[in-house]
Structures are given as C-alpha cells and as structure tokens.
C-alpha positions in Angstrom: -13.9 59.4 -60.8 -14.4 59.8 -57.3 -18.7 59.0 -56.5 -17.8 62.1 -54.0 -15.4 64.9 -53.9 -16.1 66.5 -50.1 -14.8 69.7 -49.8 -14.2 71.5 -46.4 -13.1 74.8 -45.7 -11.2 76.0 -42.8 -9.8 79.1 -40.8 -8.5 78.5 -37.1 -10.9 75.3 -36.7 -8.5 72.5 -36.8 -10.5 70.4 -33.8 -14.1 70.7 -35.6 -12.6 69.8 -38.7 -10.6 67.3 -37.4 -13.8 65.3 -36.2 -15.4 66.5 -39.2 -12.3 64.6 -41.2 -12.5 61.7 -38.7 -16.2 61.6 -38.8 -16.5 61.1 -42.6 -13.6 58.4 -43.3 -15.3 56.2 -40.0 -18.9 56.2 -41.0 -19.0 56.2 -45.1 -18.8 52.9 -46.2 -19.8 52.1 -50.2 -18.7 55.0 -52.0 -15.9 56.0 -53.5 -14.8 59.2 -51.6 -12.2 62.0 -51.5 -11.5 64.6 -48.9 -10.1 68.0 -49.8 -9.5 70.6 -46.9 -8.5 74.6 -47.8 -7.6 76.1 -45.4 -7.4 80.0 -45.5 -4.0 81.0 -44.1 -5.1 79.3 -40.6 -2.3 80.5 -37.0 -3.8 77.4 -34.8 -1.5 74.8 -35.9 -4.2 73.6 -38.3 -1.6 73.9 -41.4 0.9 71.7 -39.1 -2.1 69.2 -38.4 -3.4 68.7 -41.9 -0.2 69.2 -44.2 0.8 65.2 -43.8 -2.6 63.8 -43.7 -2.6 61.2 -45.9 -6.0 60.5 -45.8 -6.8 64.4 -47.4 -6.3 66.3 -50.1 -4.5 69.7 -48.5 -4.7 73.1 -50.0 -3.3 76.0 -47.8 -3.7 80.0 -48.8 -2.0 82.3 -47.1 -4.4 84.7 -46.1 -8.5 84.6 -46.0 -10.3 84.5 -49.1 -13.3 83.2 -47.7 -15.5 80.6 -48.5 -17.0 80.3 -51.8 -13.0 82.1 -53.0 -11.7 78.8 -51.6 -13.8 76.5 -52.9 -13.5 77.4 -55.9 -9.7 77.0 -55.7 -10.8 73.4 -54.2 -12.6 72.3 -57.4 -9.3 71.4 -59.6 -8.2 69.4 -57.3 -11.9 67.3 -57.4 -12.5 64.2 -59.5 -15.9 62.9 -57.6 -18.6 63.2 -60.0 -20.6 65.0 -57.4 -19.5 68.0 -55.3 -20.4 68.5 -51.6 -18.9 71.4 -49.9 
C-alpha cells in the first residue's frame, strides 16, 4: 500500500497538469506515492501527452464528467492510505 495517492482531474489544461506532475515528482521525498490523472475528454493534446507517461496512471473519459465523478472514477485505481484530490 502506498502512503499517498494524488488524484488530478484534467480538462484541457495539459500545461498546468504537466507542470503539476513534474512538481510533485521533483519536490516529494520520503513518501511512497502515486499520481493518477483523470482526463475528462480533453481536446488539447492531453491524451497524447499523458498516455505514455510511465510515472502516472492515466484514465481517459470520452466526456466531461465533472470534477466529482472524475475523482470517483480514480478511487478504485488508488492504492494510497491517504488520497489527495
């Protein structure tokens, strides 16, 4: 079990989410953590950018389900004792 699961919801914010992921990995130490990105049907190239990022678990939705439903979709994939949305 991981210490922390970080869940990020994305909708056409590829640059912000990319910076956020980079920041998490460069500034976090001493924790066993994972990053899960849920994409709500972005059309800004997010899918292409994040699909092959081996640092994260990437979940793509065909439609914008909203923040709450997207977070709920990520919870089954989370293995952290604590979850940060």
